[in-house]
C-alpha positions as a Python dict, from the first residue, in 0.01 Angstrom:
ca = {
    (1, 'X'): (0, 0, 0),
    (2, 'X'): (-226, 927, -646),
    (3, 'X'): (-97, 1294, -385),
    (4, 'X'): (32, 1167, -729),
    (5, 'X'): (-176, 1407, -947),
    (6, 'X'): (-150, 1124, -1018),
    (7, 'X'): (112, 995, -759),
    (8, 'X'): (412, 1151, -932),
    (9, 'X'): (324, 1505, -1027),
    (10, 'X'): (270, 1572, -659),
    (11, 'X'): (597, 1405, -578),
    (12, 'X'): (769, 1618, -840),
    (13, 'X'): (618, 1930, -687),
    (14, 'X'): (730, 1816, -344),
    (15, 'X'): (1085, 1774, -474),
    (16, 'X'): (1081, 2125, -621),
    (17, 'X'): (961, 2268, -294),
    (18, 'X'): (1221, 2069, -102),
    (19, 'X'): (1501, 2218, -309),
    (20, 'X'): (1391, 2562, -194),
    (21, 'X'): (1333, 2458, 165),
    (22, 'X'): (1670, 2289, 193),
    (23, 'X'): (1824, 2634, 179),
    (24, 'X'): (1630, 2717, 492),
    (25, 'X'): (1622, 2550, 829),
    (26, 'X'): (1298, 2360, 863),
    (27, 'X'): (1118, 2376, 1190),
    (28, 'X'): (1072, 2048, 1373),
    (29, 'X'): (728, 1900, 1301),
    (30, 'X'): (467, 1908, 1574),
    (31, 'X'): (386, 1554, 1680),
    (32, 'X'): (59, 1466, 1846),
    (33, 'X'): (6, 1320, 2193),
    (34, 'X'): (-75, 951, 2158),
    (35, 'X'): (-278, 758, 2413),
    (36, 'X'): (-176, 413, 2531),
    (37, 'X'): (-441, 267, 2300),
    (38, 'X'): (-311, 469, 2006),
    (39, 'X'): (40, 336, 2067),
    (40, 'X'): (-91, -21, 2069),
    (41, 'X'): (-249, 39, 1729),
    (42, 'X'): (72, 187, 1593),
    (43, 'X'): (251, -127, 1701),
    (44, 'X'): (-9, -342, 1523),
    (45, 'X'): (26, -132, 1207),
    (46, 'X'): (406, -157, 1209),
    (47, 'X'): (382, -533, 1252),
    (48, 'X'): (131, -562, 968),
    (49, 'X'): (343, -352, 732),
    (50, 'X'): (663, -538, 808),
    (51, 'X'): (501, -879, 772),
    (52, 'X'): (431, -810, 404),
    (53, 'X'): (726, -783, 168),
    (54, 'X'): (537, -826, -161),
    (55, 'X'): (187, -755, -284),
    (56, 'X'): (-17, -692, -597),
    (57, 'X'): (-348, -506, -600),
    (58, 'X'): (-591, -321, -819),
    (59, 'X'): (-598, 46, -735),
    (60, 'X'): (-805, 357, -773),
    (61, 'X'): (-625, 688, -755),
    (62, 'X'): (-782, 1025, -676),
    (63, 'X'): (-558, 1322, -747),
    (64, 'X'): (-562, 1675, -611),
    (65, 'X'): (-781, 1792, -900),
    (66, 'X'): (-1044, 1524, -834),
    (67, 'X'): (-946, 1307, -1131),
    (68, 'X'): (-993, 933, -1082),
    (69, 'X'): (-772, 676, -1252),
    (70, 'X'): (-737, 299, -1211),
    (71, 'X'): (-459, 49, -1257),
    (72, 'X'): (-246, -215, -1089),
    (73, 'X'): (18, -167, -821),
    (74, 'X'): (300, -404, -728),
    (75, 'X'): (523, -359, -426),
    (76, 'X'): (836, -542, -316),
    (77, 'X'): (1014, -410, -12),
    (78, 'X'): (1269, -279, 27),
    (79, 'X'): (1246, 2, -221),
    (80, 'X'): (1043, -125, -517),
    (81, 'X'): (699, -31, -645),
    (82, 'X'): (525, -9, -981),
    (83, 'X'): (201, 173, -1056),
    (84, 'X'): (73, 87, -1403),
    (85, 'X'): (-233, 288, -1504),
    (86, 'X'): (-513, 150, -1718),
    (87, 'X'): (-551, 287, -2074),
    (88, 'X'): (-607, 551, -2188),
    (89, 'X'): (-410, 701, -1895),
    (90, 'X'): (-55, 743, -2033),
    (91, 'X'): (121, 721, -1697),
    (92, 'X'): (368, 487, -1530),
    (93, 'X'): (546, 514, -1195),
    (94, 'X'): (833, 287, -1095),
    (95, 'X'): (1031, 303, -771),
    (96, 'X'): (1363, 118, -765),
    (97, 'X'): (1736, 178, -717),
    (98, 'X'): (1672, 450, -456),
    (99, 'X'): (1470, 665, -695),
    (100, 'X'): (1114, 719, -811),
    (101, 'X'): (1070, 757, -1187),
    (102, 'X'): (743, 890, -1325),
    (103, 'X'): (673, 865, -1697),
    (104, 'X'): (403, 1055, -1887),
    (105, 'X'): (400, 910, -2238),
    (106, 'X'): (149, 1164, -2366),
    (107, 'X'): (375, 1456, -2275),
    (108, 'X'): (693, 1254, -2344),
    (109, 'X'): (810, 1363, -2001),
    (110, 'X'): (1007, 1174, -1735),
    (111, 'X'): (1050, 1292, -1375),
    (112, 'X'): (1316, 1140, -1145),
    (113, 'X'): (1306, 1195, -768),
    (114, 'X'): (1538, 1050, -500),
    (115, 'X'): (1352, 794, -289),
    (116, 'X'): (1454, 964, 36),
    (117, 'X'): (1294, 1291, -76),
    (118, 'X'): (944, 1148, -121),
    (119, 'X'): (688, 1053, 144),
    (120, 'X'): (624, 735, -56),
    (121, 'X'): (975, 621, 31),
    (122, 'X'): (869, 577, 394),
    (123, 'X'): (638, 293, 289),
    (124, 'X'): (909, 116, 91),
    (125, 'X'): (1174, 92, 361),
    (126, 'X'): (1320, -244, 456),
    (127, 'X'): (1178, -187, 804),
    (128, 'X'): (881, 47, 822),
    (129, 'X'): (883, 248, 1144),
    (130, 'X'): (623, 486, 1286),
    (131, 'X'): (880, 626, 1531),
    (132, 'X'): (1258, 659, 1506),
    (133, 'X'): (1321, 925, 1239),
    (134, 'X'): (955, 997, 1160),
    (135, 'X'): (700, 1203, 1353),
    (136, 'X'): (335, 1105, 1386),
    (137, 'X'): (131, 1415, 1306),
    (138, 'X'): (-214, 1257, 1292),
    (139, 'X'): (-401, 955, 1426),
    (140, 'X'): (-765, 854, 1401),
    (141, 'X'): (-959, 536, 1475),
    (142, 'X'): (-1325, 525, 1385),
    (143, 'X'): (-1569, 348, 1157),
    (144, 'X'): (-1360, 34, 1140),
    (145, 'X'): (-1057, 221, 1004),
    (146, 'X'): (-729, 328, 1162),
    (147, 'X'): (-550, 622, 1004),
    (148, 'X'): (-199, 747, 1080),
    (149, 'X'): (-10, 1037, 924),
    (150, 'X'): (369, 1069, 941),
    (151, 'X'): (644, 1301, 816),
    (152, 'X'): (1021, 1272, 817),
    (153, 'X'): (1133, 1447, 1134),
    (154, 'X'): (1437, 1600, 965),
    (155, 'X'): (1255, 1718, 650),
    (156, 'X'): (880, 1763, 708),
    (157, 'X'): (868, 1994, 406),
    (158, 'X'): (905, 1690, 179),
    (159, 'X'): (539, 1613, 252),
    (160, 'X'): (336, 1367, 455),
    (161, 'X'): (228, 1006, 418),
    (162, 'X'): (-109, 890, 549),
    (163, 'X'): (-181, 518, 583),
    (164, 'X'): (-533, 383, 632),
    (165, 'X'): (-592, 31, 765),
    (166, 'X'): (-894, -188, 826),
    (167, 'X'): (-898, -245, 1201),
    (168, 'X'): (-1045, -596, 1199),
    (169, 'X'): (-764, -747, 991),
    (170, 'X'): (-505, -468, 1029),
    (171, 'X'): (-457, -467, 652),
    (172, 'X'): (-368, -171, 434),
    (173, 'X'): (-668, -7, 265),
    (174, 'X'): (-513, 306, 117),
    (175, 'X'): (-235, 559, 133),
    (176, 'X'): (-218, 925, 46),
    (177, 'X'): (67, 1164, -13),
    (178, 'X'): (41, 1537, 53),
    (179, 'X'): (307, 1746, -115),
    (180, 'X'): (471, 2067, 6),
    (181, 'X'): (195, 2270, -159),
    (182, 'X'): (-77, 2079, 25),
    (183, 'X'): (-192, 1882, -281),
    (184, 'X'): (-313, 1534, -192),
    (185, 'X'): (-317, 1215, -398),
    (186, 'X'): (-488, 906, -257),
    (187, 'X'): (-443, 546, -373),
    (188, 'X'): (-707, 295, -260),
    (189, 'X'): (-634, -77, -291),
    (190, 'X'): (-865, -362, -394),
    (191, 'X'): (-816, -737, -437),
    (192, 'X'): (-483, -732, -254),
    (193, 'X'): (-267, -1043, -293),
    (194, 'X'): (30, -1048, -56),
    (195, 'X'): (328, -1278, -33),
    (196, 'X'): (332, -1335, -408),
    (197, 'X'): (625, -1387, -643),
    (198, 'X'): (657, -1084, -867),
    (199, 'X'): (790, -1142, -1221),
    (200, 'X'): (1144, -1032, -1301),
    (201, 'X'): (1153, -700, -1481),
    (202, 'X'): (847, -557, -1307),
    (203, 'X'): (1055, -286, -1143),
    (204, 'X'): (1277, -201, -1440),
    (205, 'X'): (1298, 178, -1450),
    (206, 'X'): (1177, 369, -1756),
    (207, 'X'): (1443, 539, -1966),
    (208, 'X'): (1563, 853, -1789),
    (209, 'X'): (1695, 1185, -1917),
    (210, 'X'): (2071, 1203, -1961),
}
């Protein structure tokens, strides 16, 4: 389905914060009390996420500074995603091989982050779970939308992932990542095509620093 300022600067910041926080013992995140109805919706969301292994969509990204960018996103679970931004935005994000690589061609800068240290990695798991090793920290259902926020229970300082679904079709509308500094990047999807065959090479990682 970017807290990318676009998606990756925020992820890079989250990784920097995590390195500091790893030296400290993180407090367990505070989960919310879910009603029986809430739990039913979580089950529907899990089912919807796990029924889709590939998709392509147009996207609009809003970063923490209020900048809007557009592009195309491809996802293939487990573990692969590509966000290609429309010109003149010089950005590319590719997730594959257990890492997220963000490339800024204008700055000639590449950022590499382990997949399991980013909130985005929760969406790319082979089996997406809203329980097990994640904690639900927010839930809302109103205006035809269902929104759920989760963090990794063992490392909440890595940041949070919020997923927003249409309730009539239980389909993914948007996701947002909040980094350790509280900076949010939201990606909203349009013209989603799921169950497609994605061309070989789509998830080839950009060249990375030695």
